[in-house]
N, C-alpha and C positions, 0 to 999 in steps of 0.2 A: 158316954165317954171314956170311961176306962177301960170301955173294950177297944177304943179307937188309938187310943196312946201307944201300946205298944207295936200297933200298926205304922203309926207314924214315927218311930223308933227305928222302926225294922225298915223302912223307909228313907229313912235319915242314913242309916248306917251303909245302906247300899246305895244312897248316893254320895256319901262320903267316900267309900269303895271307888262309883265309877269317876268322881274328881281328882281322888288318887290316882285312877289308871290315866286319866287324861291327863293328869300333870307328867305324869311319870315317861307317856309317851311322847308329849310335848319337848320334856328335857330331852329324852334320845335320839328325838329327832333335828334339834337343836344342836345337839352334842353331834350327830352325824352331820349335818350341814356346816355345822363348825370343821369340822375334820374336813369334810370336801372342800370348803374353802380355804381353809388354811395347807391342804395338800396341793390345791390350783395354786394358791398364791406361791407356793412351795417353788411347781413345776416351773412356772411364770417368771420366778427369780432365776429358777437356775439355765432355763430358755437365755434371760438377757444376760447371764451371767455369759454362756455360752456364747451370745452374739457379739458382746465386750471381746471376749477375747479373741473370736474371731478376725473382728474390728481394727483390735489393738494388731494382732499375729499374724492378720491375714499374709501380707506381702513375707516373711518368716516362714509359714506354711506353705505358700507356695513354693519359698524356693528349695523347702524340705522333699515336699510331694514331686518338684521337677528333679531333684537331686536321686531320689529314690527310684524316678524313673527311668534316668538316665543311666545308672548302675544296673537296672535292669536288663537294661539294652546290651551295656558292655558285656554283661554275661552271655548275651546272645547277640553278636556283633555282625556275624552275615545275615542275608537278608534267607537263605536256605533253613539255617536252623531257627530264625524267629517265626516261620512259618509253619514250620513242623512243631511249633508248642503252640495247642488252640489257649491254655490260660495266659499265656503273653498276648496273644491277639486278641482276648477279652478283655484283657488289661488296658490294652493300649485304645481298645474302641471305647471303654469306658472313661479314661483320661480324655480322648477325643471329644466325645460327648459336653465335657466340661471345656471347652476352648482351649485344652494342653496343645501349644503348638508342637513341643515336642512327639507327643503322641499320634499328633496328623500327619507331621513330618514323616516318622516311621512307616507309619501306613501307606503314604505315597509310595515311601520305598519300595514297601512290600508288594505295591500292587505294578510299580513300574517294573522291577525285576523278578516277579514271579519266584517259584520255587516246586517246593516238593506238593504241596497240597494245595496251592490256590497258584491259578493261571493267570498271566500278565495281565492287567486289566489299565491300557496307556489310558484310556478316557478317565476313570474314575481317577489313576495317581495324579493325572493331572488339575483336575476340581480341587483334590486334596493338597497338592503342591501349593496350588494359587491360593488356598484359607489359610495354609501355616503361613505362607509368604507375606501375606496380607498382617499376620500377627507379629512379622519379623521374625521369623524363624529363619535362619542361615542354611539348612540342610535343604528345603523348599526351596530358598532360592538357588542355590547349586543345581537341584534338580531340573528349574524352569529354566535354568540357563543350559542345562544340557538338551533339553527336550528342542527347545529353538535353535540352538545350534546343528542338531543333528536332525530335526525337521518331523518329530514324533510329536503324531496328532496337533502339530501348529505347523505353519508353513515356516520354513526356515528363515530364519531374520537373526545376522552376527549383531546388530547393535543390541537390540533385547538380549543375546544371549551375553554378551557382554557389561550388560548394564546390571542385569543379575550376579552374574559372577562378581562384579566389582562389589557389590553390596555384599554379597554371603563372604569374600575375601576381607572386605571390612572389620566382618563378625567373626574373626578367627577361623574360619570354614577351610580345613587345608586342602581338600579336592580343589576347591574353588582360588586357593591362593596360588596353588601349582598351575592352574588354568590359568591363569591370567600371566602369571608368569613365563608361560611357553609360548603364548600368547606377544606379551611383550619383548618376546626376546626373538621372535623371528616375524615381528611385525603383522601378525594376523588382525587386520580390523582395528587394531589399534598403533598408534606411533612405534615404532621400533625405541626401545630402552634398555638397555643392559643395567640400568640403577635400578630400574623399578624392577626388573625382574630378581637383580638382586635382595632388594629390602624385602619382597614376597616371601623368597624361598629362603632369607636367611633364619628367621625364628623357627620353622620348621626344621632344617637342619640342626640346629640347635637343641633343639628340644630331643630329636633321635639319639642325637650323640652324647648328649646328656644322659639319656636312661640307660646306652650305651656302656658309657662311662660306670656310672653307679650299679648297675648290674654286673658288671667287671667280668664279663664271660669269657673275654681274651677274644683274640682275632680268628681263631677257626670256625667260632661259632657268631659271629657275627651276622647281622641280619643281612644277609644278603641271598636272592634267589635267582635260579638258573628256569626261568619261565620258558615254556614250552612253546613253539612255533610251527603254526598251523601245517607250513609248508613241510617241516619235517616229520610231523605225527600223521599226516595222509598221503603227499605226493612224492618227498622223499624219505622213507623210511630209514632210520640209520642209528646207530649203538647211541648217539648223543641225545635221544629221547627215551630215556630209561625211568620205567617207573621207580618211585622209590621204595615203596614196598619190595622189588627186586632188590635192588640194593641192598635193603636191613637184611632180606635173604640170604645175598651173598655174603655179607659179612658175617652173618651167624654162622653159616655154614663155613669161613673160614677159622673162626673162632674156637667151636666146637673142634676144629684138627688143632689150635691150641696157637694159630697165626696171633703175634705178639701186638702186631699192629692192628688187628681186627678187635682184639680185646680191648685195645685203648679207646678207639675208635668208638667202640660200644660203651665204654665207660664214660665216656664223656656226653655222647650223647643219652645217657640215662641221666647224667648226674643235672644237665642241663635244660632235657628235652629238644626238641625238634626231629624233623622228617616224621612227622607221627607220633613219636614215641614220647609218652608223658615221662617226666621227671621221675627219678624213683632210685633215693641215695643209695638203699640198702642193694639195687643190681648193679648200682655203678661200684660200690666197694666191692662187690665180687668180681667182678671183671678187672678192676685196678688189681686187687690181690693175686688173682691169676697169671695177670704180667708180670707183677713184683716176681713170683714165685720163679719166672723164668731170666728173672734177673736185670729185668727191664724198668730205665731210668723213668722213661713217662708214666709207668703206672706209679712209682713213687711220687711224684710231684699230683697225679690224681687223689691219691689219699693225703697228700698233703691241704689242698685244697679243700675235699670234705672234712679235714678235721680245721681247717683257718676258718669256714664258711660253720662250722656247728653242722653240717646235714648229715643227718641218720646218723651221727657219732657227737660226743658231746665236745661243744667247741675248746680248742685247746691250743694257742697260739705255741705253744711250748714241742707240741707232737707237730705239728703243722712245722716247726723249724726244721726239727729232726728229717722229717721225711725231706726238705727240701735240700739241707745240708747231702744226705744221703744221695739225692740223685745228682746235685752241683759235682760232689765228689766224680761222678760218672759225666758231667759235664753235657747235662742235660738244660739246653737253654732256656725253655720256658720256668723251669728251676730256679735258675737264677735270676729270671725278671720276679718269682712272686716270692722268692728270698728277699731280694731287693727291697719291693712294696713294702713286707712284712717291716724291715728295717726303718725304711724313710717313714712309716705310719704309728712309730711307737712300739709295734704289738712282738718284737723281738730285739735285746739286747744290742746294741751297735755302738761301740766305741767313736765313731765319725761315721759323717753321709760319705767321706771316701770311698769307704770298702762296698756302699750302696753301688754308686756311680762307677765302682769298678766291676760288680756283677753285673751290670746293665751294659756294661763296654763291651764286657765278653760275651753276652747274649746277642748282641747286635753283629757281632765278630762272626756268629753261627746263623746270620739274617734271620733273630724273632723277630716277628713284625711288633710285637707288643712292649718290646723292652725298646724299640724305635720311637714308637709312641708317647712311654713313659719319659726319655730320656726329651724328649724334643717339645712335651709339656711341661717339663720339669723347666727348661730352659725356658719357655713361651712366658711362663707366670712367676719365674723367679721364685720359686715357694724355698721356705725355709733356706738351709744352707747354700743351697744352688743361685748362684748368682744367673741374672738374666741377662741373657744372649739370643739376640732374634736370627741373625746369622744361624750358632748351630741349632735353634729349635728350628726353622725352616729347611736344614739338612737331615735333619732324622726322620720330619714330618713326612716330608716330601716322598723322602723313601719309603715311608709305610704307606702313603698313601696310593705311591706307585704298585704296591703290593696288595692292595684294595680291600686296606683297612678305614672303615666308615670313621671312626672318632679320628683320625689321621685325616681323613679328605675335609672335614669341617672345621679342623685347627687351622688347615693351611688355607682353604678359603676365609677363614676369621682374620689370619693374618695379613692376606690381602687385601682384602677388604677395610679393615677397619684400623689394623695397626703402622702398617707400611702405607697404606692410603697409595696403590699403585690403580690407578684408573686405567692404565694398558691391561692390566692384569684382571679386570672383571670379568670377560668373559669365562676366562679357568675357574676364578672363586665361582661363577653362576652354574657353570658345569659339575665342581664338584660339589655342590649345595645341592641339586638336580638329584643328584645318586645318591645323596645321604636323604635328602626327604623321598625320595622313590620305594627306601625301603621301608616307609612308614607304614601303621596299619591301614590307612587310608587308601593305599596303591596298592599292598600285599593281599590281602583279605581280598581284594576285589579281580585282581591277576589270577589267585590261587583259585578260588569259586571259576573265575573264566576256562581256566586250563581244563578243569576238572570237567565240565559242562563241554567242552573241545573235544575232547575224549570220549566222552559217552554220545556225540554227535548229536546233541544238544544245542542247535545253532543258533536259534532263535534266543535264548537264554544266556548264551556266549556270548553273542552280538552285543547287544546291549551294554554286557560288560566292558567288552573292550572297546566299544567306542566312549565310554566314560572316561576310561583309563586313557587312551587315545587324547580326548580334550585335556585331559594333565600331561600330555608330553609323552607319554612311555613308548619309545619304539617298536618294542615286541607287540604291544596292543594295537598301534596303527598298522603295522603287518597281518596282524592275524585278523584284525575287522575288513582289511582289503581283500585277504583271502577270502574269506566267508561271503564278501560280497561279489566279489568278480566270479565266484562257482555258482551264486543264486541259489544258495542252501539256507536262505531264512525265509520263513513265510510272509507274504503279502496280507496286510490287514485287509477286512472288508471293506470295499468303496460304498458307502453310503453317501448321501447328500453333505454330511458336517465333515466326512473325510475324504474327500475329492481333492483337494488341494493337498494333502499329506498324501493322500496313495502315489500321486506322482513318482515320489521318491524313490519308489518299489519296482518300476518298469525296469528293465531289463536293459535301456539307455544310463536310467538315472544310476542305476549299479555301480555299473561300469566305469559312468563319471567319479562317483564316492570312491570308488576302489583306488582310482588312479589316483585321487587327491590324496587317498592313505598316502598310499607309496610315496608319491613327492616330498609327505612331510617325512616318513621314514628315512627315505636318499639323503635327505639335508641334514639330519642329524648326527651330532658328534657321538658313533656308535660304533657297535664291533663290525668287524668283515661280513657277520653272517647276516647282519640287518641291514646296512643300508645298501650292501652288494645284491643283495635278495631283491630288493626293491628298485636297485637300478635295473637290473636284469630284466624283472616285470615292465616296466616304462619303457627299456628298448626294445621290446617285443611291440607295445603299444605303438612307440611310435615307428618303427618300421612298419609296421600293416595297418596305420591308421585307422584303428578299429572305429568308428562312429566319430572321428574328429578326436585327437588329441588335446585336453585343455595343459598348458604350460605356463602356468603363472594366470594369466588374465587374456589368452589369445588360443585360439583354436588353431592346432597344425595338421597341415595334410601329412601324408607318408613323406618321411624323409629320414632317406638309409643313411646320411650322412650325421643326423642327429644323433642316431642309432647307436650308429659306433662308437660315439662320444660317451655315449651312456656304457657302453659296454667296455669302454677302456677303463674306464673308472671300475667299472665292478671287477673288473679281469685284475687289477691292481690290488685289489683286496682279497684277490686269492680266490673268485668266485669260478668254478671248473665249468658251470653252463656258459657265463659269459665270456670265459676266454674259448671254447669250444664256437660258440655261434661268430664270436672276433674272427678266428679262424678261418671259419666257413666264407665271412665277408671277404677275406685277403685272399682266399681259396678260389673265388670266382668275379673278384674285383668288384665289389657290391659294392657303393658308398665309399668306398676305399682303393689306396691303390693295387691293382692286381700283384702278388708277391706271392711266392709257394713259401720261399724260405720263411718269410713272416708266419703263414699259417700252418709251417708246418711247428713253428714255435711253440704257436699257440694250442696246436693239438697236444702236442706233447706236455702244456701245461694239465691240460685239461682230463689227461689218461690217468692221472694222478688218482682221480675222483671215484670209487667204483659203479655210481651211478651213471655215470657222461662216458665209461670206458666204452659200453659195447655200441654206443653212435661213434665214439672217434676211431675204431681202428677200420673201418670199412673207408672213412674219409681219408684214412692216413695212406690203406693202399690206394687207394684213386690216385693220390695226391704223388705219390711214390710212382706210379704207373704211369703218370703223366709226366713227372720229371724225367724219368727214363725216356719213353717217347718221344720226347720233345728234345733232349740230348742225341736221340739214333736217329731224329730224320737232320738234324744239325749236322751231323757227322758223315751220312750218306749222302748231303745234299756236297757238301765240303766235295765228296770223292765224285761228285757227277752224276749218281743216280738220278733216272727220273724222279719224280715226285710222287707218282703214283706207287713204282715201286719201292721207294722210301716209306710211304705211310705203310705197306704192307710189312714192310720189313720191321717197324715199328710196332705195329699191332703184336708181332711176331714175339718180340721183344719183352713185349708187356706181359703177353701170355705167359711167356717164361718166367718171369718176375714175379706176377701173382703165384704160379704152380710152387715156387723157390719160395716164397712168401709162407704160403697152405703150409707146407712138408717142415717147414720152422715154427710154426706155430704147434703142430701136434707134436713135436718133439717130446720126449719124456724128460720131466724135469723133475727132480728131487722134491719132497714139500720141506719147507724153511720147519724147521726145530727153534720155537722160544723159548729163551729162559724160563725155569719154573714160575720164577715172581711175574712174567707175564701172561701166563699162561689161565685159560678160565679154568675151571674144576673137570671139565668134561675131557677138555683135549688132555690136562695133565692125568688121568686117571686112561685114558685112551693109549698114552705113550707108556706108562707103567704097565698095562698089560703086554703091551707090544714087546716090550724089554723081557719080561717073564717068558713068554710063547718063545722068545729065539734063545733062550738059556737052556742048556745042557738037560734032558728031562733027570737024570740023573740028582741033579743041583737042587 
């Protein structure tokens, strides 16, 4: 018993230790479970909070995400840049997977236009556009309208095109609004309505004019573009189609020689940007200072603007006023306008508004378009001390609009449509609004991309852009799309079972018919002579030859020289040399018009002023003169009683002598014309200087 007691104690101690260990383990396990439970509960609460926030702020967050994506797209506005940024494409695809209609529409646009790294895939573009349009995206609705209007991947259907364009325009899609305005103006698949076209274009025009007025760039750098014409680039190459890099190189060359006008031009380009030049206030200031060092007042105006805006220099109205006053003392009209604006807006002390108005009047006497616009807007709005006077406002604004000032065009359109309520002026207001709206980024970026692709001979990519711009009513785009189609320079799609209907639009006959349709649209527009005249010449050629019949309106026409002569006459009246030559030929031989050698010579004389037509005019003139001489000689010999055969032989001899005399006259030595230095190109001026040096005495 005594021996067993220590063993029991020992076992009890061991059992106590085991129980303590078990209790400790249980406590640790309980603590761990408790911590795990608390962590899970906390995570669940956090997830619940996030879900509550997402439910509560879901629409706001979606709007924020959409805004972020749209800002991302704005930084990469055109499809070519979009395709060159893989991170942006990945972001678009990720957002598209979340049913973001903006991202889906952007991907549809990428697949439709193609670009640097991605080939066009119109089938994928169609599916993406349908998906985004079902979500109510206006850009996708625009793309669907365009594809139905042009027969890309779907049969041509103007009714569906109008439906999609209308939906997009109601959602403030600018390109769709322009397309519907163009259709209402000319009655294409819709009822003609000038008022509807005006209502569609007015907000677009006000948006562009408001931006230009806020940026205050001045008329010299207003956003107007001279787009390339395919016929001038390839068929009729001339000095009118000049690459902007060549222009910049030429101005840089003149600036290096100290040309003041070139220095000021480069200063303005570097101050505002444009023509491929990024804004650089430091360079602008350097160019302006070089011009000022030569005593130029425009350079003083440029320096004043830099100080007024605070670009590259500390902002100082006092310094700007000093520069403006120094330039005004030298009768610089732009400085007068800037100083008057500074005074009217309180940036410079002015005893009365009369002095500012006097400065603006002085600037208008020098033809400054900005001064006309400033005065016109002051009288239109009745701003400050200037009383409202609509008659004066219209006078000043019309003068600026005729000079091509976009802000003035918008203001005149507003006066006609909203202030004066003159319904008879509706077509003029629509025309002015269209001019302003066509300078918006929705049209300009499309046309600039198309022009670059055209010059690079990437005709498929250029055609789709020109066709979309043609839907918006841009006359240059219609002419260029017609040129590409007429020359069959685009690639036909593969004719699988699904695309057999759409593939019909790419055969030769359909190409020709569609090209003629674009030419007719170009010809009927109120446009410069180089546009409508070119289209009329092309139409006249088709009417004359009746290539596969000609569609005039809704009717097929056979060969009709009389109608061709009418088209040629309309184009010749606009100064088109080719039309004048063809019309002269028709009068020369009595084709479709009266045989009249005198009238033929008149048209030949008009045509020979163009260097590209002169080579064809001279043989025709020689033949015409020979015919007239032969006819007069035969008539004179007949009066003298000479036999007809003898008279004919004598007439031929007279013709031969006349041709020989004409040939000798053309081969006569003629002195080369000497242009004044300001009209000479650099290499011409250098050659003349070198020739003069060689002619001077050796000693000198």
